[in-house]
ChimeraX commands (.cxc) that place a marker at each C-alpha (Angstrom):
marker #1 position 0.00,0.00,0.00 radius 0.5
marker #1 position 1.31,3.43,-0.91 radius 0.5
marker #1 position 0.88,5.31,2.36 radius 0.5
marker #1 position 3.78,7.62,3.18 radius 0.5
marker #1 position 2.15,10.72,1.69 radius 0.5
marker #1 position -1.21,10.10,3.39 radius 0.5
marker #1 position -2.50,12.52,5.99 radius 0.5
marker #1 position -1.68,11.25,9.47 radius 0.5
marker #1 position -4.48,11.03,11.99 radius 0.5
marker #1 position -4.19,13.13,15.13 radius 0.5
marker #1 position -6.43,10.69,17.01 radius 0.5
marker #1 position -3.68,8.24,17.96 radius 0.5
marker #1 position -2.21,7.62,21.41 radius 0.5
marker #1 position 1.09,5.77,21.41 radius 0.5
marker #1 position 1.40,4.14,24.82 radius 0.5
marker #1 position 3.98,1.55,23.85 radius 0.5
marker #1 position 7.02,1.08,26.03 radius 0.5
marker #1 position 5.33,2.32,29.19 radius 0.5
marker #1 position 5.97,-0.78,31.26 radius 0.5
marker #1 position 6.67,-4.50,31.35 radius 0.5
marker #1 position 4.70,-7.24,29.65 radius 0.5
marker #1 position 1.92,-9.21,31.26 radius 0.5
marker #1 position 3.79,-12.47,31.36 radius 0.5
marker #1 position 0.71,-14.22,29.99 radius 0.5
marker #1 position 1.58,-17.27,27.90 radius 0.5
marker #1 position -0.94,-19.01,25.67 radius 0.5
marker #1 position -0.91,-22.22,23.70 radius 0.5
marker #1 position -1.96,-22.40,20.07 radius 0.5
marker #1 position -5.60,-23.09,20.96 radius 0.5
marker #1 position -5.75,-20.04,23.20 radius 0.5
marker #1 position -4.11,-17.85,20.61 radius 0.5
marker #1 position -6.55,-18.99,17.95 radius 0.5
marker #1 position -9.48,-18.26,20.24 radius 0.5
marker #1 position -8.09,-14.79,20.85 radius 0.5
marker #1 position -7.65,-14.27,17.12 radius 0.5
marker #1 position -11.32,-15.01,16.62 radius 0.5
marker #1 position -12.18,-12.50,19.32 radius 0.5
marker #1 position -10.07,-9.48,18.41 radius 0.5
marker #1 position -10.29,-9.77,14.66 radius 0.5
marker #1 position -14.00,-10.48,14.48 radius 0.5
marker #1 position -15.19,-7.90,16.95 radius 0.5
marker #1 position -16.03,-9.85,20.09 radius 0.5
marker #1 position -14.59,-8.32,23.24 radius 0.5
marker #1 position -11.54,-10.57,23.71 radius 0.5
marker #1 position -11.57,-10.18,27.47 radius 0.5
marker #1 position -14.76,-12.21,27.53 radius 0.5
marker #1 position -12.73,-15.07,26.07 radius 0.5
marker #1 position -9.97,-14.68,28.63 radius 0.5
marker #1 position -12.19,-13.98,31.62 radius 0.5
marker #1 position -10.21,-10.80,32.30 radius 0.5
marker #1 position -13.03,-8.27,32.06 radius 0.5
marker #1 position -12.99,-5.83,34.97 radius 0.5
marker #1 position -15.48,-3.11,35.78 radius 0.5
marker #1 position -13.00,-0.40,36.70 radius 0.5
marker #1 position -12.10,0.62,33.16 radius 0.5
marker #1 position -11.95,4.28,32.30 radius 0.5
marker #1 position -11.43,6.24,29.13 radius 0.5
marker #1 position -9.16,5.27,26.27 radius 0.5
marker #1 position -5.59,4.79,27.43 radius 0.5
marker #1 position -6.29,6.38,30.81 radius 0.5
marker #1 position -3.57,4.42,32.59 radius 0.5
marker #1 position -0.82,6.45,30.91 radius 0.5
marker #1 position -0.54,9.90,29.35 radius 0.5
marker #1 position -0.72,10.27,25.59 radius 0.5
marker #1 position 2.65,10.56,23.89 radius 0.5
marker #1 position 3.62,12.25,20.65 radius 0.5
marker #1 position 2.91,10.73,17.25 radius 0.5
marker #1 position 4.58,7.37,16.56 radius 0.5
marker #1 position 8.04,7.74,15.05 radius 0.5
marker #1 position 8.55,4.15,13.86 radius 0.5
marker #1 position 7.24,2.88,10.52 radius 0.5
marker #1 position 4.73,0.48,12.07 radius 0.5
marker #1 position 3.19,3.26,14.14 radius 0.5
marker #1 position 3.36,5.77,11.31 radius 0.5
marker #1 position 1.59,3.31,8.98 radius 0.5
marker #1 position -1.14,2.90,11.58 radius 0.5
marker #1 position -1.70,6.65,11.86 radius 0.5
marker #1 position -1.75,6.97,8.06 radius 0.5
marker #1 position -4.35,4.22,7.66 radius 0.5
marker #1 position -6.50,5.68,10.43 radius 0.5
marker #1 position -6.25,9.08,8.75 radius 0.5
marker #1 position -7.42,7.52,5.50 radius 0.5
marker #1 position -10.44,5.93,7.22 radius 0.5
marker #1 position -11.26,9.31,8.76 radius 0.5
marker #1 position -11.17,10.99,5.36 radius 0.5
marker #1 position -13.28,8.31,3.68 radius 0.5
marker #1 position -15.92,8.01,6.40 radius 0.5
marker #1 position -15.94,11.78,6.91 radius 0.5
marker #1 position -16.81,12.26,3.24 radius 0.5
marker #1 position -19.46,9.53,3.32 radius 0.5
marker #1 position -21.09,10.95,6.44 radius 0.5
marker #1 position -21.03,14.45,4.95 radius 0.5
marker #1 position -22.67,13.13,1.81 radius 0.5
marker #1 position -25.45,11.75,4.01 radius 0.5
marker #1 position -25.88,15.09,5.76 radius 0.5
marker #1 position -24.11,14.32,9.03 radius 0.5
marker #1 position -20.64,14.50,10.57 radius 0.5
marker #1 position -18.30,11.66,11.42 radius 0.5
marker #1 position -16.85,11.51,14.95 radius 0.5
marker #1 position -13.63,9.50,14.55 radius 0.5
marker #1 position -12.47,6.94,17.11 radius 0.5
marker #1 position -9.27,7.20,19.11 radius 0.5
marker #1 position -6.70,4.55,18.24 radius 0.5
marker #1 position -4.44,3.43,21.09 radius 0.5
marker #1 position -1.16,1.62,20.43 radius 0.5
marker #1 position -0.09,-0.37,23.47 radius 0.5
marker #1 position 2.22,-3.17,24.53 radius 0.5
marker #1 position 1.52,-3.25,28.27 radius 0.5
marker #1 position -1.73,-3.35,30.32 radius 0.5
marker #1 position -4.01,-0.38,29.72 radius 0.5
marker #1 position -7.32,0.51,31.29 radius 0.5
marker #1 position -10.14,1.07,28.83 radius 0.5
marker #1 position -13.84,1.77,28.96 radius 0.5
marker #1 position -14.38,-1.96,28.52 radius 0.5
marker #1 position -11.89,-3.20,31.14 radius 0.5
marker #1 position -8.18,-3.90,31.11 radius 0.5
marker #1 position -6.47,-4.46,27.78 radius 0.5
marker #1 position -3.32,-6.59,27.71 radius 0.5
marker #1 position -0.90,-7.36,24.92 radius 0.5
marker #1 position -2.13,-10.95,24.73 radius 0.5
marker #1 position -5.54,-9.76,23.57 radius 0.5
marker #1 position -4.52,-8.06,20.35 radius 0.5
marker #1 position -6.61,-5.42,18.51 radius 0.5
marker #1 position -10.22,-4.73,19.49 radius 0.5
marker #1 position -12.85,-1.99,19.49 radius 0.5
marker #1 position -14.36,-0.74,22.74 radius 0.5
marker #1 position -17.76,0.93,22.19 radius 0.5
marker #1 position -17.81,2.33,25.73 radius 0.5
marker #1 position -15.01,4.79,24.99 radius 0.5
marker #1 position -15.09,4.51,21.18 radius 0.5
marker #1 position -11.49,3.44,21.11 radius 0.5
marker #1 position -9.59,1.05,18.85 radius 0.5
marker #1 position -6.84,-0.75,20.80 radius 0.5
marker #1 position -3.98,-2.39,18.94 radius 0.5
marker #1 position -0.89,-4.31,20.02 radius 0.5
marker #1 position 1.15,-4.40,16.82 radius 0.5
marker #1 position 3.23,-7.33,18.07 radius 0.5
marker #1 position 0.19,-9.57,17.73 radius 0.5
marker #1 position 0.56,-9.57,13.96 radius 0.5
marker #1 position 3.53,-11.90,14.35 radius 0.5
marker #1 position 1.05,-14.49,15.63 radius 0.5
marker #1 position -1.31,-13.77,12.75 radius 0.5
marker #1 position 1.46,-14.53,10.28 radius 0.5
marker #1 position 3.04,-17.44,12.13 radius 0.5
marker #1 position 0.22,-19.35,13.78 radius 0.5
marker #1 position -3.17,-18.31,12.44 radius 0.5
marker #1 position -2.60,-18.96,8.76 radius 0.5
marker #1 position -2.75,-15.29,7.86 radius 0.5
marker #1 position -0.62,-13.57,5.21 radius 0.5
marker #1 position 3.05,-14.39,5.64 radius 0.5
marker #1 position 3.94,-10.70,5.58 radius 0.5
marker #1 position 1.32,-9.75,8.18 radius 0.5
marker #1 position 4.04,-8.70,10.64 radius 0.5
marker #1 position 5.64,-6.31,8.13 radius 0.5
marker #1 position 5.42,-2.68,9.24 radius 0.5
marker #1 position 3.15,-1.74,6.33 radius 0.5
marker #1 position 1.29,-4.99,5.76 radius 0.5
marker #1 position -2.18,-4.49,4.31 radius 0.5
marker #1 position -3.42,-7.15,6.74 radius 0.5
marker #1 position -2.90,-4.49,9.43 radius 0.5
marker #1 position -4.83,-1.96,7.38 radius 0.5
marker #1 position -7.67,-4.45,7.02 radius 0.5
marker #1 position -7.80,-5.05,10.78 radius 0.5
marker #1 position -7.87,-1.31,11.47 radius 0.5
marker #1 position -10.62,-0.80,8.88 radius 0.5
marker #1 position -12.64,-3.67,10.37 radius 0.5
marker #1 position -12.45,-2.18,13.87 radius 0.5
marker #1 position -13.35,1.23,12.45 radius 0.5
marker #1 position -16.31,-0.53,10.85 radius 0.5
marker #1 position -17.50,-1.43,14.35 radius 0.5
marker #1 position -17.09,2.22,15.30 radius 0.5
marker #1 position -19.31,3.23,12.37 radius 0.5
marker #1 position -21.90,0.75,13.63 radius 0.5
marker #1 position -21.69,2.33,17.09 radius 0.5
marker #1 position -22.03,5.98,16.06 radius 0.5
marker #1 position -24.86,5.24,13.63 radius 0.5
marker #1 position -26.85,3.32,16.25 radius 0.5
marker #1 position -26.63,-0.05,14.53 radius 0.5
marker #1 position -24.81,-1.63,17.47 radius 0.5
marker #1 position -27.45,-0.57,19.99 radius 0.5
marker #1 position -30.24,-1.85,17.76 radius 0.5
marker #1 position -28.54,-5.22,17.48 radius 0.5
marker #1 position -27.90,-5.41,21.23 radius 0.5
marker #1 position -31.58,-4.67,21.88 radius 0.5
marker #1 position -32.65,-7.45,19.54 radius 0.5
marker #1 position -30.11,-9.83,21.05 radius 0.5
marker #1 position -31.42,-9.17,24.56 radius 0.5
marker #1 position -34.78,-10.61,23.51 radius 0.5
marker #1 position -33.43,-13.42,21.34 radius 0.5
marker #1 position -32.52,-17.02,21.91 radius 0.5
marker #1 position -28.85,-17.99,21.89 radius 0.5
marker #1 position -29.08,-19.22,18.31 radius 0.5
marker #1 position -30.85,-16.05,17.18 radius 0.5
marker #1 position -28.33,-13.89,19.02 radius 0.5
marker #1 position -25.45,-15.72,17.35 radius 0.5
marker #1 position -27.04,-15.21,13.95 radius 0.5
marker #1 position -27.38,-11.47,14.60 radius 0.5
marker #1 position -23.74,-11.30,15.67 radius 0.5
marker #1 position -22.68,-12.97,12.42 radius 0.5
marker #1 position -24.48,-10.25,10.47 radius 0.5
marker #1 position -22.84,-7.61,12.65 radius 0.5
marker #1 position -19.33,-8.91,11.96 radius 0.5
marker #1 position -19.90,-9.39,8.25 radius 0.5
marker #1 position -21.15,-5.83,7.99 radius 0.5
marker #1 position -17.95,-4.58,9.65 radius 0.5
marker #1 position -16.00,-6.51,7.03 radius 0.5
marker #1 position -18.09,-4.94,4.30 radius 0.5
marker #1 position -17.45,-1.50,5.77 radius 0.5
marker #1 position -13.73,-2.31,5.67 radius 0.5
marker #1 position -14.18,-3.10,2.00 radius 0.5
marker #1 position -15.95,0.24,1.42 radius 0.5
marker #1 position -12.93,2.04,2.85 radius 0.5
marker #1 position -10.59,-0.03,0.65 radius 0.5
marker #1 position -12.70,0.90,-2.39 radius 0.5
marker #1 position -11.94,4.58,-1.87 radius 0.5
marker #1 position -8.28,3.81,-1.16 radius 0.5
marker #1 position -7.98,1.55,-4.22 radius 0.5
marker #1 position -5.61,3.89,-6.07 radius 0.5
marker #1 position -3.10,3.22,-3.27 radius 0.5
marker #1 position -3.40,-0.53,-2.93 radius 0.5
marker #1 position -2.30,-3.42,-5.10 radius 0.5
marker #1 position -3.90,-6.69,-6.06 radius 0.5
marker #1 position -1.57,-8.36,-3.57 radius 0.5
marker #1 position -2.89,-6.06,-0.83 radius 0.5
marker #1 position -6.43,-7.21,-1.55 radius 0.5
marker #1 position -5.33,-10.85,-1.56 radius 0.5
marker #1 position -3.67,-10.33,1.83 radius 0.5
marker #1 position -6.92,-8.96,3.24 radius 0.5
marker #1 position -8.85,-11.94,1.93 radius 0.5
marker #1 position -6.32,-14.42,3.33 radius 0.5
marker #1 position -6.54,-12.73,6.73 radius 0.5
marker #1 position -10.35,-12.86,6.63 radius 0.5
marker #1 position -10.33,-16.54,5.72 radius 0.5
marker #1 position -7.88,-17.37,8.52 radius 0.5
marker #1 position -10.33,-16.23,11.18 radius 0.5
marker #1 position -13.63,-17.47,9.77 radius 0.5
marker #1 position -15.71,-19.43,12.29 radius 0.5
marker #1 position -15.32,-22.64,10.34 radius 0.5
marker #1 position -11.53,-22.28,10.17 radius 0.5
marker #1 position -11.23,-21.41,13.87 radius 0.5
marker #1 position -13.37,-24.38,14.93 radius 0.5
marker #1 position -11.44,-26.79,12.75 radius 0.5
marker #1 position -8.19,-25.63,14.36 radius 0.5
marker #1 position -9.44,-25.63,17.93 radius 0.5
marker #1 position -11.76,-28.65,18.08 radius 0.5
marker #1 position -11.35,-30.46,14.80 radius 0.5
marker #1 position -14.98,-30.12,13.65 radius 0.5
marker #1 position -17.48,-27.41,12.75 radius 0.5
marker #1 position -20.72,-26.49,14.57 radius 0.5
marker #1 position -22.52,-24.01,12.28 radius 0.5
marker #1 position -25.25,-23.12,14.79 radius 0.5
marker #1 position -22.58,-21.78,17.14 radius 0.5
marker #1 position -21.09,-19.41,14.57 radius 0.5
marker #1 position -20.92,-15.80,15.71 radius 0.5
marker #1 position -18.66,-14.28,13.06 radius 0.5
marker #1 position -19.30,-15.97,9.73 radius 0.5
marker #1 position -17.43,-18.50,7.66 radius 0.5
marker #1 position -14.19,-17.78,5.87 radius 0.5
marker #1 position -16.07,-17.60,2.58 radius 0.5
marker #1 position -18.68,-15.21,3.99 radius 0.5
marker #1 position -16.07,-12.88,5.42 radius 0.5
marker #1 position -14.27,-12.76,2.10 radius 0.5
marker #1 position -17.52,-12.26,0.21 radius 0.5
marker #1 position -18.69,-9.29,2.26 radius 0.5
marker #1 position -15.31,-7.55,2.21 radius 0.5
marker #1 position -15.29,-8.00,-1.57 radius 0.5
marker #1 position -18.82,-6.67,-1.84 radius 0.5
marker #1 position -17.88,-3.47,-0.05 radius 0.5
marker #1 position -14.64,-3.16,-1.99 radius 0.5
marker #1 position -16.27,-3.57,-5.39 radius 0.5
marker #1 position -19.29,-1.37,-4.75 radius 0.5
marker #1 position -17.99,1.38,-2.46 radius 0.5
marker #1 position -21.59,1.69,-1.29 radius 0.5
marker #1 position -22.62,1.64,2.36 radius 0.5
marker #1 position -26.04,0.45,1.24 radius 0.5
marker #1 position -24.44,-2.67,-0.19 radius 0.5
marker #1 position -23.45,-3.66,3.36 radius 0.5
marker #1 position -26.99,-4.30,4.63 radius 0.5
marker #1 position -26.23,-7.74,6.03 radius 0.5
marker #1 position -29.33,-7.54,8.23 radius 0.5
marker #1 position -31.62,-7.28,5.25 radius 0.5
marker #1 position -29.81,-9.89,3.18 radius 0.5
marker #1 position -31.73,-13.08,2.55 radius 0.5
marker #1 position -28.46,-14.98,2.13 radius 0.5
marker #1 position -25.05,-14.26,3.58 radius 0.5
marker link #1:1,2 radius 0.2
marker link #1:2,3 radius 0.2
marker link #1:3,4 radius 0.2
marker link #1:4,5 radius 0.2
marker link #1:5,6 radius 0.2
marker link #1:6,7 radius 0.2
marker link #1:7,8 radius 0.2
marker link #1:8,9 radius 0.2
marker link #1:9,10 radius 0.2
marker link #1:10,11 radius 0.2
marker link #1:11,12 radius 0.2
marker link #1:12,13 radius 0.2
marker link #1:13,14 radius 0.2
marker link #1:14,15 radius 0.2
marker link #1:15,16 radius 0.2
marker link #1:16,17 radius 0.2
marker link #1:17,18 radius 0.2
marker link #1:18,19 radius 0.2
marker link #1:19,20 radius 0.2
marker link #1:20,21 radius 0.2
marker link #1:21,22 radius 0.2
marker link #1:22,23 radius 0.2
marker link #1:23,24 radius 0.2
marker link #1:24,25 radius 0.2
marker link #1:25,26 radius 0.2
marker link #1:26,27 radius 0.2
marker link #1:27,28 radius 0.2
marker link #1:28,29 radius 0.2
marker link #1:29,30 radius 0.2
marker link #1:30,31 radius 0.2
marker link #1:31,32 radius 0.2
marker link #1:32,33 radius 0.2
marker link #1:33,34 radius 0.2
marker link #1:34,35 radius 0.2
marker link #1:35,36 radius 0.2
marker link #1:36,37 radius 0.2
marker link #1:37,38 radius 0.2
marker link #1:38,39 radius 0.2
marker link #1:39,40 radius 0.2
marker link #1:40,41 radius 0.2
marker link #1:41,42 radius 0.2
marker link #1:42,43 radius 0.2
marker link #1:43,44 radius 0.2
marker link #1:44,45 radius 0.2
marker link #1:45,46 radius 0.2
marker link #1:46,47 radius 0.2
marker link #1:47,48 radius 0.2
marker link #1:48,49 radius 0.2
marker link #1:49,50 radius 0.2
marker link #1:50,51 radius 0.2
marker link #1:51,52 radius 0.2
marker link #1:52,53 radius 0.2
marker link #1:53,54 radius 0.2
marker link #1:54,55 radius 0.2
marker link #1:55,56 radius 0.2
marker link #1:56,57 radius 0.2
marker link #1:57,58 radius 0.2
marker link #1:58,59 radius 0.2
marker link #1:59,60 radius 0.2
marker link #1:60,61 radius 0.2
marker link #1:61,62 radius 0.2
marker link #1:62,63 radius 0.2
marker link #1:63,64 radius 0.2
marker link #1:64,65 radius 0.2
marker link #1:65,66 radius 0.2
marker link #1:66,67 radius 0.2
marker link #1:67,68 radius 0.2
marker link #1:68,69 radius 0.2
marker link #1:69,70 radius 0.2
marker link #1:70,71 radius 0.2
marker link #1:71,72 radius 0.2
marker link #1:72,73 radius 0.2
marker link #1:73,74 radius 0.2
marker link #1:74,75 radius 0.2
marker link #1:75,76 radius 0.2
marker link #1:76,77 radius 0.2
marker link #1:77,78 radius 0.2
marker link #1:78,79 radius 0.2
marker link #1:79,80 radius 0.2
marker link #1:80,81 radius 0.2
marker link #1:81,82 radius 0.2
marker link #1:82,83 radius 0.2
marker link #1:83,84 radius 0.2
marker link #1:84,85 radius 0.2
marker link #1:85,86 radius 0.2
marker link #1:86,87 radius 0.2
marker link #1:87,88 radius 0.2
marker link #1:88,89 radius 0.2
marker link #1:89,90 radius 0.2
marker link #1:90,91 radius 0.2
marker link #1:91,92 radius 0.2
marker link #1:92,93 radius 0.2
marker link #1:93,94 radius 0.2
marker link #1:94,95 radius 0.2
marker link #1:95,96 radius 0.2
marker link #1:96,97 radius 0.2
marker link #1:97,98 radius 0.2
marker link #1:98,99 radius 0.2
marker link #1:99,100 radius 0.2
marker link #1:100,101 radius 0.2
marker link #1:101,102 radius 0.2
marker link #1:102,103 radius 0.2
marker link #1:103,104 radius 0.2
marker link #1:104,105 radius 0.2
marker link #1:105,106 radius 0.2
marker link #1:106,107 radius 0.2
marker link #1:107,108 radius 0.2
marker link #1:108,109 radius 0.2
marker link #1:109,110 radius 0.2
marker link #1:110,111 radius 0.2
marker link #1:111,112 radius 0.2
marker link #1:112,113 radius 0.2
marker link #1:113,114 radius 0.2
marker link #1:114,115 radius 0.2
marker link #1:115,116 radius 0.2
marker link #1:116,117 radius 0.2
marker link #1:117,118 radius 0.2
marker link #1:118,119 radius 0.2
marker link #1:119,120 radius 0.2
marker link #1:120,121 radius 0.2
marker link #1:121,122 radius 0.2
marker link #1:122,123 radius 0.2
marker link #1:123,124 radius 0.2
marker link #1:124,125 radius 0.2
marker link #1:125,126 radius 0.2
marker link #1:126,127 radius 0.2
marker link #1:127,128 radius 0.2
marker link #1:128,129 radius 0.2
marker link #1:129,130 radius 0.2
marker link #1:130,131 radius 0.2
marker link #1:131,132 radius 0.2
marker link #1:132,133 radius 0.2
marker link #1:133,134 radius 0.2
marker link #1:134,135 radius 0.2
marker link #1:135,136 radius 0.2
marker link #1:136,137 radius 0.2
marker link #1:137,138 radius 0.2
marker link #1:138,139 radius 0.2
marker link #1:139,140 radius 0.2
marker link #1:140,141 radius 0.2
marker link #1:141,142 radius 0.2
marker link #1:142,143 radius 0.2
marker link #1:143,144 radius 0.2
marker link #1:144,145 radius 0.2
marker link #1:145,146 radius 0.2
marker link #1:146,147 radius 0.2
marker link #1:147,148 radius 0.2
marker link #1:148,149 radius 0.2
marker link #1:149,150 radius 0.2
marker link #1:150,151 radius 0.2
marker link #1:151,152 radius 0.2
marker link #1:152,153 radius 0.2
marker link #1:153,154 radius 0.2
marker link #1:154,155 radius 0.2
marker link #1:155,156 radius 0.2
marker link #1:156,157 radius 0.2
marker link #1:157,158 radius 0.2
marker link #1:158,159 radius 0.2
marker link #1:159,160 radius 0.2
marker link #1:160,161 radius 0.2
marker link #1:161,162 radius 0.2
marker link #1:162,163 radius 0.2
marker link #1:163,164 radius 0.2
marker link #1:164,165 radius 0.2
marker link #1:165,166 radius 0.2
marker link #1:166,167 radius 0.2
marker link #1:167,168 radius 0.2
marker link #1:168,169 radius 0.2
marker link #1:169,170 radius 0.2
marker link #1:170,171 radius 0.2
marker link #1:171,172 radius 0.2
marker link #1:172,173 radius 0.2
marker link #1:173,174 radius 0.2
marker link #1:174,175 radius 0.2
marker link #1:175,176 radius 0.2
marker link #1:176,177 radius 0.2
marker link #1:177,178 radius 0.2
marker link #1:178,179 radius 0.2
marker link #1:179,180 radius 0.2
marker link #1:180,181 radius 0.2
marker link #1:181,182 radius 0.2
marker link #1:182,183 radius 0.2
marker link #1:183,184 radius 0.2
marker link #1:184,185 radius 0.2
marker link #1:185,186 radius 0.2
marker link #1:186,187 radius 0.2
marker link #1:187,188 radius 0.2
marker link #1:188,189 radius 0.2
marker link #1:189,190 radius 0.2
marker link #1:190,191 radius 0.2
marker link #1:191,192 radius 0.2
marker link #1:192,193 radius 0.2
marker link #1:193,194 radius 0.2
marker link #1:194,195 radius 0.2
marker link #1:195,196 radius 0.2
marker link #1:196,197 radius 0.2
marker link #1:197,198 radius 0.2
marker link #1:198,199 radius 0.2
marker link #1:199,200 radius 0.2
marker link #1:200,201 radius 0.2
marker link #1:201,202 radius 0.2
marker link #1:202,203 radius 0.2
marker link #1:203,204 radius 0.2
marker link #1:204,205 radius 0.2
marker link #1:205,206 radius 0.2
marker link #1:206,207 radius 0.2
marker link #1:207,208 radius 0.2
marker link #1:208,209 radius 0.2
marker link #1:209,210 radius 0.2
marker link #1:210,211 radius 0.2
marker link #1:211,212 radius 0.2
marker link #1:212,213 radius 0.2
marker link #1:213,214 radius 0.2
marker link #1:214,215 radius 0.2
marker link #1:215,216 radius 0.2
marker link #1:216,217 radius 0.2
marker link #1:217,218 radius 0.2
marker link #1:218,219 radius 0.2
marker link #1:219,220 radius 0.2
marker link #1:220,221 radius 0.2
marker link #1:221,222 radius 0.2
marker link #1:222,223 radius 0.2
marker link #1:223,224 radius 0.2
marker link #1:224,225 radius 0.2
marker link #1:225,226 radius 0.2
marker link #1:226,227 radius 0.2
marker link #1:227,228 radius 0.2
marker link #1:228,229 radius 0.2
marker link #1:229,230 radius 0.2
marker link #1:230,231 radius 0.2
marker link #1:231,232 radius 0.2
marker link #1:232,233 radius 0.2
marker link #1:233,234 radius 0.2
marker link #1:234,235 radius 0.2
marker link #1:235,236 radius 0.2
marker link #1:236,237 radius 0.2
marker link #1:237,238 radius 0.2
marker link #1:238,239 radius 0.2
marker link #1:239,240 radius 0.2
marker link #1:240,241 radius 0.2
marker link #1:241,242 radius 0.2
marker link #1:242,243 radius 0.2
marker link #1:243,244 radius 0.2
marker link #1:244,245 radius 0.2
marker link #1:245,246 radius 0.2
marker link #1:246,247 radius 0.2
marker link #1:247,248 radius 0.2
marker link #1:248,249 radius 0.2
marker link #1:249,250 radius 0.2
marker link #1:250,251 radius 0.2
marker link #1:251,252 radius 0.2
marker link #1:252,253 radius 0.2
marker link #1:253,254 radius 0.2
marker link #1:254,255 radius 0.2
marker link #1:255,256 radius 0.2
marker link #1:256,257 radius 0.2
marker link #1:257,258 radius 0.2
marker link #1:258,259 radius 0.2
marker link #1:259,260 radius 0.2
marker link #1:260,261 radius 0.2
marker link #1:261,262 radius 0.2
marker link #1:262,263 radius 0.2
marker link #1:263,264 radius 0.2
marker link #1:264,265 radius 0.2
marker link #1:265,266 radius 0.2
marker link #1:266,267 radius 0.2
marker link #1:267,268 radius 0.2
marker link #1:268,269 radius 0.2
marker link #1:269,270 radius 0.2
marker link #1:270,271 radius 0.2
marker link #1:271,272 radius 0.2
marker link #1:272,273 radius 0.2
marker link #1:273,274 radius 0.2
marker link #1:274,275 radius 0.2
marker link #1:275,276 radius 0.2
marker link #1:276,277 radius 0.2
marker link #1:277,278 radius 0.2
marker link #1:278,279 radius 0.2
marker link #1:279,280 radius 0.2
marker link #1:280,281 radius 0.2
marker link #1:281,282 radius 0.2
marker link #1:282,283 radius 0.2
marker link #1:283,284 radius 0.2
marker link #1:284,285 radius 0.2
view
């Protein structure tokens, strides 16, 4: 992705290097479960049982630093800036304004509006403080253990851009009220119905990521798009279940299959239309 001349977002807090690691060690099964959580939008602390109720605003456990000076951090701020420009224009076209999220780079425990974030949890979106939290070191696991693109750990890997755009997609769902509508429906639904709604939620975030990529297409290559699709396939429900338990239970899906995730990203990418991402009205996913 050609990114060095992109506008850099000012909504980034770089809290890396502020303390020691958590010391948490996970086996392959645990790492795969975490991958499903952070990449597909489920609060990963629910997987780990680490949710606390004392969380405060984004990155509140340490002061914000200056803009990232390394390439990995600079790439992150450039991609976030691009999402701000794209979604800002789309919101303006619809007669409203886009309130961007804050993106927090961290590599040690941080308090958030959703609880305590640790490096083991990887990237996630917290609707309580509208923050995107990313540990860039986690992309080494994506490349080495989850079957993602082999260059996912590269400073400017498009797999990282895809993850950022997916989490921003959840932010769009939050600020437009989609998330609250889904949560209301889920509160009255059976477990199976709630899971099905969550699948549609995650696939829509993937489609929104594709919409962003559509408007950034003059800066990305065919290989970039392939990397995004490989990353999406690596964390489909069917792929995760095969790796963790050796068989697939479709009624327990909460994120969509590898094929569905690829399909909805592609739909957003090809159309560039928010309306094309109506997963809740789609008869077939």
